[in-house]
MDAnalysis code that builds the backbone (N, CA, C; Angstrom):
import MDAnalysis as mda
import numpy as np

u = mda.Universe.empty(597, n_residues=199, atom_resindex=np.repeat(np.arange(199), 3), trajectory=True)
u.add_TopologyAttr("name", ["N", "CA", "C"] * 199)
u.add_TopologyAttr("resid", np.arange(1, 200))
u.add_TopologyAttr("resname", ["MET", "SER", "LYS", "GLY", "GLN", "GLN", "THR", "ARG", "ALA", "ALA", "ILE", "LEU", "THR", "GLU", "ALA", "LEU", "ARG", "ALA", "ALA", "SER", "VAL", "GLU", "GLY", "PHE", "GLN", "GLY", "ILE", "SER", "ILE", "GLY", "MET", "LEU", "ALA", "ASP", "ARG", "LEU", "LYS", "MET", "SER", "LYS", "SER", "GLY", "LEU", "PHE", "ALA", "HIS", "PHE", "GLY", "SER", "LYS", "GLU", "GLU", "LEU", "GLU", "LYS", "ALA", "LEU", "LEU", "ASP", "GLU", "ALA", "ALA", "GLN", "ARG", "PHE", "MET", "GLU", "THR", "VAL", "TRP", "GLN", "PRO", "ALA", "MET", "LYS", "ALA", "PRO", "ARG", "GLY", "ARG", "PRO", "ARG", "ILE", "GLU", "VAL", "LEU", "PHE", "ARG", "SER", "TRP", "LEU", "GLY", "TRP", "SER", "LEU", "ASN", "HIS", "GLU", "ASP", "LEU", "PRO", "GLY", "GLY", "CYS", "LEU", "PHE", "VAL", "ALA", "LEU", "ALA", "SER", "GLU", "VAL", "ASP", "ASP", "LYS", "PRO", "GLY", "PRO", "VAL", "ARG", "ASP", "HIS", "LEU", "ALA", "GLU", "LEU", "GLN", "ASN", "GLN", "TRP", "GLN", "ALA", "MET", "LEU", "THR", "ARG", "SER", "ALA", "HIS", "ILE", "ALA", "VAL", "GLN", "GLU", "GLY", "HIS", "PHE", "ARG", "SER", "ASP", "LEU", "ASP", "PRO", "ARG", "GLN", "PHE", "ALA", "TYR", "ASP", "LEU", "GLN", "GLY", "ILE", "PHE", "LEU", "ALA", "MET", "ASN", "TYR", "TYR", "ARG", "ARG", "LEU", "LEU", "ARG", "ASP", "ALA", "THR", "ALA", "VAL", "GLU", "ARG", "ALA", "GLU", "ASP", "SER", "PHE", "ARG", "SER", "LEU", "ILE", "GLU", "ARG", "ALA", "LEU", "PRO", "LEU", "HIS"])
u.atoms.positions = np.array([
    [-10.907, 12.707, 25.850],
    [-10.237, 12.422, 27.135],
    [-10.892, 13.164, 28.241],
    [-10.812, 12.588, 29.416],
    [-11.365, 13.267, 30.601],
    [-10.439, 14.415, 30.962],
    [-10.922, 15.243, 31.868],
    [-10.119, 16.405, 32.258],
    [-8.829, 15.927, 32.896],
    [-8.923, 14.869, 33.694],
    [-7.659, 14.317, 34.306],
    [-6.667, 13.858, 33.280],
    [-7.174, 13.170, 32.246],
    [-6.312, 12.745, 31.173],
    [-5.720, 13.882, 30.384],
    [-6.492, 14.900, 30.113],
    [-6.003, 16.045, 29.445],
    [-4.907, 16.766, 30.239],
    [-5.124, 16.851, 31.552],
    [-4.089, 17.485, 32.379],
    [-2.803, 16.642, 32.398],
    [-2.959, 15.327, 32.511],
    [-1.741, 14.461, 32.490],
    [-1.023, 14.594, 31.117],
    [-1.771, 14.662, 30.026],
    [-1.167, 14.835, 28.736],
    [-0.372, 16.159, 28.604],
    [-1.022, 17.219, 29.175],
    [-0.372, 18.546, 29.142],
    [0.966, 18.482, 29.962],
    [0.926, 17.849, 31.116],
    [2.105, 17.738, 31.934],
    [3.210, 16.980, 31.182],
    [2.883, 15.870, 30.550],
    [3.877, 15.104, 29.852],
    [4.404, 15.842, 28.630],
    [3.604, 16.586, 27.978],
    [4.081, 17.392, 26.774],
    [5.074, 18.419, 27.275],
    [4.733, 19.080, 28.346],
    [5.687, 20.101, 28.865],
    [6.947, 19.447, 29.404],
    [6.829, 18.323, 30.015],
    [8.000, 17.640, 30.526],
    [8.874, 17.071, 29.373],
    [8.295, 16.693, 28.293],
    [9.055, 16.265, 27.106],
    [9.862, 17.464, 26.588],
    [9.275, 18.609, 26.490],
    [9.993, 19.753, 25.979],
    [11.218, 20.081, 26.863],
    [10.928, 20.092, 28.185],
    [12.023, 20.425, 29.132],
    [13.108, 19.386, 29.139],
    [12.737, 18.084, 29.114],
    [13.701, 17.003, 29.170],
    [14.588, 16.941, 27.963],
    [14.047, 17.292, 26.835],
    [14.836, 17.193, 25.548],
    [15.989, 18.202, 25.576],
    [15.750, 19.294, 26.308],
    [16.774, 20.365, 26.387],
    [17.615, 20.225, 27.684],
    [16.959, 19.989, 28.798],
    [17.598, 20.068, 30.095],
    [17.864, 18.704, 30.779],
    [17.316, 17.594, 30.172],
    [17.484, 16.297, 30.767],
    [16.606, 16.107, 31.985],
    [16.664, 14.979, 32.594],
    [15.923, 14.703, 33.798],
    [16.284, 15.642, 34.926],
    [17.561, 16.039, 34.955],
    [18.101, 16.868, 36.032],
    [17.362, 18.215, 36.012],
    [16.920, 18.692, 34.839],
    [16.292, 19.960, 34.700],
    [14.778, 19.983, 34.978],
    [14.247, 18.790, 35.277],
    [12.834, 18.687, 35.504],
    [12.535, 18.501, 36.977],
    [11.588, 19.256, 37.481],
    [11.147, 19.115, 38.827],
    [9.613, 19.317, 38.887],
    [9.019, 18.769, 39.887],
    [7.575, 18.947, 40.042],
    [7.240, 20.465, 40.179],
    [8.113, 21.180, 40.896],
    [7.871, 22.593, 41.081],
    [7.992, 23.375, 39.778],
    [8.997, 23.082, 38.978],
    [9.239, 23.758, 37.680],
    [8.019, 23.523, 36.761],
    [7.581, 22.271, 36.627],
    [6.447, 21.933, 35.764],
    [5.168, 22.580, 36.299],
    [5.019, 22.635, 37.569],
    [3.814, 23.317, 38.134],
    [3.836, 24.816, 37.815],
    [4.976, 25.436, 37.905],
    [5.048, 26.838, 37.575],
    [4.745, 27.048, 36.108],
    [5.269, 26.247, 35.244],
    [5.067, 26.478, 33.750],
    [3.621, 26.200, 33.374],
    [2.949, 25.271, 34.016],
    [1.607, 24.902, 33.717],
    [0.591, 25.591, 34.572],
    [1.040, 26.457, 35.476],
    [0.110, 27.235, 36.306],
    [-0.711, 26.239, 37.140],
    [-0.068, 25.265, 37.750],
    [-0.741, 24.296, 38.558],
    [-0.108, 24.302, 39.994],
    [-0.836, 23.718, 40.940],
    [-0.215, 23.574, 42.259],
    [0.687, 22.323, 42.232],
    [1.698, 22.351, 43.048],
    [2.634, 21.190, 43.118],
    [1.851, 19.946, 43.530],
    [0.959, 20.089, 44.484],
    [0.214, 18.909, 44.951],
    [-0.711, 18.383, 43.854],
    [-1.300, 19.298, 43.032],
    [-2.151, 18.864, 41.934],
    [-1.385, 18.076, 40.901],
    [-0.146, 18.603, 40.569],
    [0.628, 17.898, 39.570],
    [1.195, 16.603, 40.154],
    [1.609, 16.590, 41.381],
    [2.159, 15.401, 42.059],
    [1.139, 14.271, 42.065],
    [-0.126, 14.638, 42.202],
    [-1.190, 13.638, 42.310],
    [-1.265, 12.753, 41.027],
    [-0.788, 13.277, 39.880],
    [-0.917, 12.547, 38.672],
    [0.227, 11.460, 38.554],
    [1.267, 11.600, 39.373],
    [2.360, 10.656, 39.183],
    [2.870, 10.061, 40.559],
    [2.813, 10.813, 41.598],
    [3.231, 10.255, 42.921],
    [4.656, 10.451, 43.274],
    [5.547, 10.542, 42.286],
    [6.955, 10.765, 42.596],
    [7.653, 11.175, 41.321],
    [8.833, 11.748, 41.460],
    [9.570, 12.230, 40.306],
    [9.980, 10.988, 39.466],
    [10.267, 9.930, 40.134],
    [10.672, 8.644, 39.401],
    [9.559, 8.182, 38.531],
    [8.332, 8.172, 39.052],
    [7.169, 7.753, 38.257],
    [6.923, 8.703, 37.078],
    [7.159, 10.007, 37.350],
    [7.009, 11.024, 36.259],
    [8.023, 10.695, 35.170],
    [9.276, 10.372, 35.565],
    [10.306, 10.098, 34.551],
    [9.954, 8.858, 33.750],
    [9.434, 7.817, 34.397],
    [9.104, 6.589, 33.666],
    [7.886, 6.856, 32.749],
    [6.941, 7.627, 33.240],
    [5.793, 7.948, 32.411],
    [6.235, 8.793, 31.192],
    [7.204, 9.641, 31.423],
    [7.778, 10.472, 30.345],
    [8.443, 9.574, 29.224],
    [9.180, 8.583, 29.671],
    [9.783, 7.670, 28.742],
    [8.693, 6.951, 27.927],
    [7.687, 6.479, 28.609],
    [6.585, 5.777, 27.900],
    [5.856, 6.644, 26.879],
    [5.682, 7.959, 27.277],
    [5.025, 8.911, 26.383],
    [5.929, 9.167, 25.163],
    [7.236, 9.331, 25.388],
    [8.130, 9.555, 24.277],
    [8.200, 8.350, 23.375],
    [8.158, 7.112, 23.946],
    [8.168, 5.911, 23.181],
    [6.886, 5.792, 22.302],
    [5.796, 6.116, 22.830],
    [4.539, 6.067, 22.110],
    [4.567, 7.045, 20.955],
    [5.034, 8.230, 21.164],
    [5.059, 9.271, 20.101],
    [6.087, 8.857, 19.012],
    [7.208, 8.255, 19.504],
    [8.203, 7.771, 18.574],
    [7.611, 6.719, 17.649],
    [6.921, 5.744, 18.237],
    [6.383, 4.685, 17.450],
    [5.335, 5.215, 16.419],
    [4.535, 6.197, 16.852],
    [3.546, 6.744, 15.946],
    [4.198, 7.573, 14.785],
    [5.342, 8.165, 15.114],
    [6.008, 9.053, 14.123],
    [6.976, 8.242, 13.232],
    [7.620, 7.272, 13.768],
    [8.673, 6.549, 13.048],
    [8.252, 5.145, 12.582],
    [7.757, 4.358, 13.463],
    [7.465, 2.926, 13.152],
    [6.225, 2.763, 12.356],
    [5.130, 3.408, 12.704],
    [3.867, 3.186, 12.059],
    [3.911, 3.608, 10.575],
    [4.544, 4.717, 10.146],
    [4.645, 4.985, 8.735],
    [5.482, 3.931, 8.062],
    [6.570, 3.428, 8.668],
    [7.376, 2.346, 8.056],
    [6.533, 1.100, 7.817],
    [5.684, 0.743, 8.732],
    [4.936, -0.452, 8.612],
    [3.930, -0.420, 7.423],
    [3.623, 0.745, 6.931],
    [2.800, 0.891, 5.773],
    [3.500, 0.595, 4.417],
    [4.828, 0.663, 4.503],
    [5.670, 0.388, 3.317],
    [5.810, -1.137, 3.079],
    [6.140, -1.524, 1.899],
    [6.397, -2.961, 1.631],
    [7.523, -3.473, 2.486],
    [7.479, -4.745, 2.810],
    [8.431, -5.374, 3.651],
    [9.838, -5.273, 3.078],
    [10.842, -5.311, 3.903],
    [12.189, -5.337, 3.480],
    [12.838, -3.942, 3.302],
    [13.654, -3.820, 2.288],
    [14.364, -2.579, 2.066],
    [13.461, -1.360, 1.980],
    [12.340, -1.374, 1.278],
    [11.476, -0.192, 1.276],
    [11.000, 0.274, 2.657],
    [10.749, -0.717, 3.525],
    [10.317, -0.372, 4.874],
    [11.457, 0.291, 5.678],
    [12.651, -0.224, 5.481],
    [13.779, 0.344, 6.177],
    [14.123, 1.750, 5.685],
    [13.904, 2.016, 4.390],
    [14.145, 3.366, 3.863],
    [13.122, 4.361, 4.358],
    [11.840, 3.934, 4.459],
    [10.829, 4.801, 5.085],
    [11.111, 5.033, 6.549],
    [11.532, 3.997, 7.273],
    [11.880, 4.114, 8.668],
    [12.985, 5.171, 8.841],
    [13.983, 5.107, 7.999],
    [15.132, 6.047, 8.140],
    [14.582, 7.478, 7.961],
    [13.764, 7.711, 6.938],
    [13.254, 9.116, 6.692],
    [12.360, 9.562, 7.829],
    [11.550, 8.630, 8.362],
    [10.691, 9.010, 9.497],
    [11.509, 9.301, 10.729],
    [12.511, 8.465, 10.964],
    [13.380, 8.655, 12.129],
    [14.175, 10.012, 12.004],
    [14.542, 10.298, 10.776],
    [15.229, 11.595, 10.564],
    [14.263, 12.729, 10.914],
    [13.027, 12.669, 10.429],
    [12.004, 13.650, 10.739],
    [11.817, 13.834, 12.249],
    [11.780, 12.657, 12.972],
    [11.616, 12.738, 14.422],
    [12.752, 13.489, 15.046],
    [13.955, 13.187, 14.583],
    [15.189, 13.795, 15.177],
    [15.277, 15.293, 14.901],
    [14.786, 15.741, 13.712],
    [15.000, 17.128, 13.279],
    [13.775, 18.062, 13.495],
    [12.601, 17.530, 13.405],
    [11.469, 18.393, 13.327],
    [10.353, 18.237, 14.322],
    [10.629, 17.438, 15.383],
    [9.541, 17.164, 16.304],
    [9.306, 18.395, 17.227],
    [8.127, 18.975, 17.053],
    [7.864, 20.302, 17.768],
    [7.887, 20.177, 19.263],
    [7.613, 19.016, 19.842],
    [7.657, 18.838, 21.283],
    [9.002, 18.519, 21.859],
    [9.950, 18.454, 20.980],
    [11.351, 18.031, 21.358],
    [12.344, 19.074, 20.822],
    [12.350, 20.342, 21.374],
    [13.225, 21.413, 20.859],
    [14.693, 21.002, 21.032],
    [14.993, 20.094, 21.971],
    [16.435, 19.660, 22.154],
    [16.799, 18.432, 21.377],
    [15.946, 18.037, 20.502],
    [16.219, 16.768, 19.761],
    [15.707, 15.557, 20.401],
    [16.146, 14.427, 19.926],
    [15.667, 13.096, 20.333],
    [15.844, 12.956, 21.824],
    [14.754, 12.669, 22.546],
    [14.774, 12.521, 23.958],
    [15.634, 11.362, 24.406],
    [15.562, 10.256, 23.679],
    [16.325, 9.086, 24.059],
    [17.819, 9.317, 23.989],
    [18.256, 10.024, 22.983],
    [19.661, 10.404, 22.888],
    [20.070, 11.297, 24.032],
    [19.195, 12.313, 24.290],
    [19.527, 13.294, 25.354],
    [19.604, 12.668, 26.716],
    [18.793, 11.613, 26.986],
    [18.753, 11.018, 28.321],
    [19.708, 9.873, 28.486],
    [20.123, 9.274, 27.386],
    [20.962, 8.049, 27.537],
    [22.256, 8.311, 28.315],
    [22.967, 9.373, 27.917],
    [24.215, 9.656, 28.608],
    [24.025, 10.156, 29.990],
    [22.810, 10.708, 30.311],
    [22.563, 11.113, 31.660],
    [22.332, 9.973, 32.632],
    [21.661, 8.916, 32.186],
    [21.279, 7.831, 33.139],
    [22.075, 6.553, 32.941],
    [22.957, 6.484, 31.918],
    [23.594, 5.210, 31.659],
    [24.416, 4.631, 32.828],
    [24.936, 5.537, 33.683],
    [25.752, 5.083, 34.812],
    [25.019, 5.247, 36.120],
    [23.702, 5.369, 36.043],
    [22.934, 5.524, 37.273],
    [21.961, 4.390, 37.449],
    [22.367, 3.326, 38.123],
    [21.475, 2.124, 38.309],
    [20.143, 2.513, 38.905],
    [19.087, 1.890, 38.464],
    [17.782, 2.156, 39.077],
    [16.691, 1.908, 38.032],
    [15.431, 2.091, 38.491],
    [14.265, 1.777, 37.644],
    [14.225, 2.609, 36.372],
    [14.613, 3.925, 36.441],
    [14.500, 4.747, 35.249],
    [15.522, 4.325, 34.186],
    [16.727, 4.078, 34.615],
    [17.743, 3.580, 33.675],
    [17.328, 2.246, 33.048],
    [16.830, 1.354, 33.886],
    [16.381, 0.035, 33.447],
    [15.221, 0.198, 32.428],
    [14.351, 1.093, 32.690],
    [13.221, 1.285, 31.774],
    [13.670, 1.861, 30.428],
    [14.586, 2.827, 30.408],
    [15.120, 3.322, 29.185],
    [15.839, 2.274, 28.414],
    [16.621, 1.496, 29.145],
    [17.416, 0.382, 28.465],
    [16.416, -0.650, 27.890],
    [15.369, -0.940, 28.565],
    [14.357, -1.885, 28.011],
    [13.711, -1.386, 26.768],
    [13.366, -0.064, 26.766],
    [12.730, 0.494, 25.598],
    [13.706, 0.497, 24.369],
    [15.021, 0.772, 24.651],
    [16.011, 0.826, 23.613],
    [16.325, -0.598, 23.073],
    [16.320, -1.546, 24.001],
    [16.550, -2.939, 23.546],
    [15.385, -3.379, 22.660],
    [14.170, -2.980, 22.977],
    [13.024, -3.317, 22.124],
    [13.181, -2.671, 20.738],
    [13.642, -1.414, 20.694],
    [13.885, -0.762, 19.431],
    [14.973, -1.459, 18.615],
    [16.063, -1.854, 19.257],
    [17.147, -2.575, 18.579],
    [16.609, -3.891, 18.011],
    [15.782, -4.545, 18.741],
    [15.215, -5.807, 18.301],
    [14.344, -5.617, 17.026],
    [13.604, -4.485, 17.059],
    [12.767, -4.176, 15.886],
    [13.591, -3.833, 14.677],
    [14.737, -3.109, 14.857],
    [15.620, -2.782, 13.715],
    [16.249, -4.090, 13.191],
    [16.663, -4.932, 14.112],
    [17.313, -6.182, 13.728],
    [16.305, -7.084, 12.966],
    [15.072, -7.134, 13.439],
    [14.057, -7.894, 12.730],
    [13.791, -7.305, 11.309],
    [13.808, -6.034, 11.191],
    [13.542, -5.384, 9.892],
    [14.653, -5.782, 8.944],
    [15.898, -5.771, 9.402],
    [17.014, -6.157, 8.539],
    [16.913, -7.659, 8.181],
    [16.489, -8.468, 9.127],
    [16.323, -9.929, 8.852],
    [15.245, -10.144, 7.761],
    [14.155, -9.412, 7.839],
    [13.133, -9.521, 6.848],
    [13.615, -9.124, 5.459],
    [14.472, -8.096, 5.466],
    [15.031, -7.610, 4.187],
    [15.962, -8.777, 3.558],
    [16.589, -9.495, 4.438],
    [17.362, -10.651, 3.951],
    [16.414, -11.732, 3.384],
    [15.350, -12.000, 4.135],
    [14.377, -12.967, 3.675],
    [13.745, -12.639, 2.375],
    [13.525, -11.371, 2.137],
    [12.904, -10.852, 0.893],
    [13.861, -10.850, -0.273],
    [15.146, -11.056, 0.015],
    [16.093, -11.057, -1.034],
    [16.671, -9.699, -1.354],
    [16.271, -8.685, -0.542],
    [16.756, -7.319, -0.759],
    [18.182, -7.132, -0.216],
    [18.486, -7.833, 0.858],
    [19.842, -7.748, 1.433],
    [20.512, -9.127, 1.219],
    [21.825, -9.167, 1.287],
    [22.555, -10.391, 1.018],
    [22.353, -11.370, 2.132],
    [22.493, -12.664, 1.814],
    [22.075, -13.699, 2.728],
    [23.040, -13.828, 3.956],
    [24.264, -13.353, 3.831],
    [25.195, -13.407, 4.972],
    [25.199, -12.166, 5.826],
    [24.272, -11.257, 5.570],
    [24.220, -10.027, 6.380],
    [23.977, -10.368, 7.831],
    [24.626, -9.654, 8.763],
    [24.380, -9.775, 10.168],
    [23.316, -8.715, 10.546],
    [22.062, -9.111, 10.757],
    [21.016, -8.114, 11.002],
    [21.262, -7.250, 12.276],
    [21.862, -7.847, 13.240],
    [22.141, -7.126, 14.467],
    [23.239, -6.002, 14.241],
    [24.218, -6.377, 13.426],
    [25.238, -5.394, 13.094],
    [24.606, -4.276, 12.206],
    [23.688, -4.606, 11.320],
    [23.003, -3.580, 10.586],
    [22.251, -2.603, 11.517],
    [21.545, -3.168, 12.542],
    [20.820, -2.297, 13.526],
    [21.785, -1.431, 14.290],
    [22.933, -2.017, 14.643],
    [24.047, -1.279, 15.392],
    [24.494, -0.074, 14.518],
    [24.779, -0.356, 13.269],
    [25.311, 0.687, 12.385],
    [24.227, 1.753, 12.152],
    [22.973, 1.377, 11.987],
    [21.922, 2.317, 11.771],
    [21.766, 3.228, 13.006],
    [21.778, 2.650, 14.177],
    [21.694, 3.432, 15.381],
    [22.886, 4.388, 15.462],
    [23.998, 3.894, 15.099],
    [25.229, 4.766, 15.100],
    [25.137, 5.990, 14.226],
    [24.468, 5.881, 13.089],
    [24.340, 7.004, 12.192],
    [23.526, 8.134, 12.944],
    [22.501, 7.762, 13.662],
    [21.736, 8.811, 14.369],
    [22.451, 9.368, 15.524],
    [23.229, 8.562, 16.221],
    [23.994, 9.070, 17.345],
    [25.078, 10.042, 16.833],
    [25.723, 9.721, 15.751],
    [26.766, 10.563, 15.171],
    [26.131, 11.834, 14.687],
    [24.987, 11.763, 13.984],
    [24.334, 12.940, 13.457],
    [24.005, 13.926, 14.602],
    [23.464, 13.354, 15.706],
    [23.114, 14.191, 16.899],
    [24.340, 14.923, 17.399],
    [25.421, 14.219, 17.549],
    [26.667, 14.709, 18.056],
    [27.265, 15.872, 17.177],
    [27.289, 15.622, 15.890],
    [27.820, 16.604, 14.966],
    [26.864, 17.777, 14.839],
    [25.579, 17.552, 14.807],
    [24.650, 18.615, 14.541],
    [24.449, 19.492, 15.748],
    [24.246, 18.867, 16.947],
    [23.859, 19.600, 18.110],
    [25.116, 20.165, 18.914],
    [26.105, 19.330, 19.056],
    [27.294, 19.787, 19.862],
    [28.271, 20.546, 18.976],
    [28.603, 20.050, 17.776],
    [29.582, 20.706, 16.928],
    [29.000, 21.718, 15.979],
    [27.655, 21.813, 15.901],
    [26.963, 22.730, 15.022],
    [27.484, 22.573, 13.566],
    [27.623, 21.326, 13.194],
    [28.106, 21.050, 11.868],
    [26.898, 21.025, 10.891],
    [26.928, 22.027, 9.996],
    [25.815, 22.146, 9.037],
    [25.670, 20.975, 8.058],
    [26.699, 20.136, 7.961],
    [26.623, 19.017, 7.010],
    [26.213, 17.754, 7.738],
    [25.808, 17.815, 8.974],
    [25.505, 16.577, 9.784],
    [24.379, 15.741, 9.094],
    [23.332, 16.391, 8.725],
    [22.225, 15.652, 8.147],
    [22.593, 15.011, 6.793],
    [23.278, 15.784, 5.968],
    [23.771, 15.262, 4.672],
    [24.695, 14.071, 4.881],
    [25.543, 14.172, 5.858],
    [26.472, 13.051, 6.151],
    [25.688, 11.806, 6.621],
    [24.649, 12.033, 7.446],
    [23.859, 10.923, 7.927],
    [23.135, 10.237, 6.710],
    [22.663, 11.009, 5.809],
    [22.031, 10.466, 4.598],
    [23.040, 9.686, 3.765],
    [24.257, 10.213, 3.617],
    [25.320, 9.509, 2.909],
    [25.668, 8.222, 3.605],
    [25.742, 8.244, 4.962],
    [26.085, 7.039, 5.723],
    [25.024, 5.992, 5.535],
    [23.791, 6.409, 5.480],
    [22.695, 5.525, 5.278],
    [22.780, 4.834, 3.924],
    [23.000, 5.621, 2.921],
    [23.148, 5.066, 1.533],
    [24.242, 4.050, 1.512],
    [25.338, 4.367, 2.206],
    [26.498, 3.382, 2.201],
    [26.140, 2.128, 2.912],
    [25.388, 2.249, 4.035],
    [24.966, 1.107, 4.777],
    [24.073, 0.191, 3.946],
    [23.133, 0.836, 3.204],
    [22.282, 0.044, 2.343],
    [23.100, -0.666, 1.215],
    [24.027, 0.071, 0.589],
    [24.828, -0.499, -0.483],
    [25.622, -1.674, -0.026],
    [26.175, -1.616, 1.203],
    [26.951, -2.711, 1.743],
    [26.110, -3.937, 2.043],
    [24.786, -3.690, 2.242],
    [23.891, -4.738, 2.580],
    [23.319, -5.477, 1.360],
    [23.459, -4.867, 0.185],
    [22.826, -5.432, -1.020],
    [23.543, -6.758, -1.442],
    [22.756, -7.634, -2.055],
    [23.358, -8.870, -2.572],
    [24.419, -8.584, -3.591],
    [25.404, -9.461, -3.631],
    [26.491, -9.335, -4.601],
    [26.074, -9.935, -5.945],
    [26.365, -9.262, -7.003],
    [25.904, -9.743, -8.326],
    [27.161, -10.181, -9.098],
])
């Protein structure tokens, strides 16, 4: 990477850490400049506005998410095995991502921007719609492979899978429930069992 690309990457990494804990509200050009020992004008030159920084931050998080969660799943066989790898990778993203001390960025930001119309909300919604479409497609492939029952609603499967992670985040981070991860794993097993063909 060029020096400019390295600087931009460093800015986004620091912004990811801050946003996962403090949300967009906790991020400012001045705060990032202080943490990175940069001038405000130097940092501003990489994005042009706080809104562009926020959109770039979402794109960076999405890229890292795909590398951490989706790409490992795509190496697994189609259908149920791929969904099971996806779940484990997604769990790892939620629990162990070193650049996200506050947990999944998308969960952290969704409640912050869901009622704030504008380009940042629209961009986050677009990314999440793409993810839901990928989950739905994965469930549909599992039906085609004969791993899931033929009358399964793939969109409902994607909805329920997303719900497991939202519930885990709520119980683990807000309620400090030590059983949250175990419950998420139990919920996933139940979701898979309900999707299996009837014998």
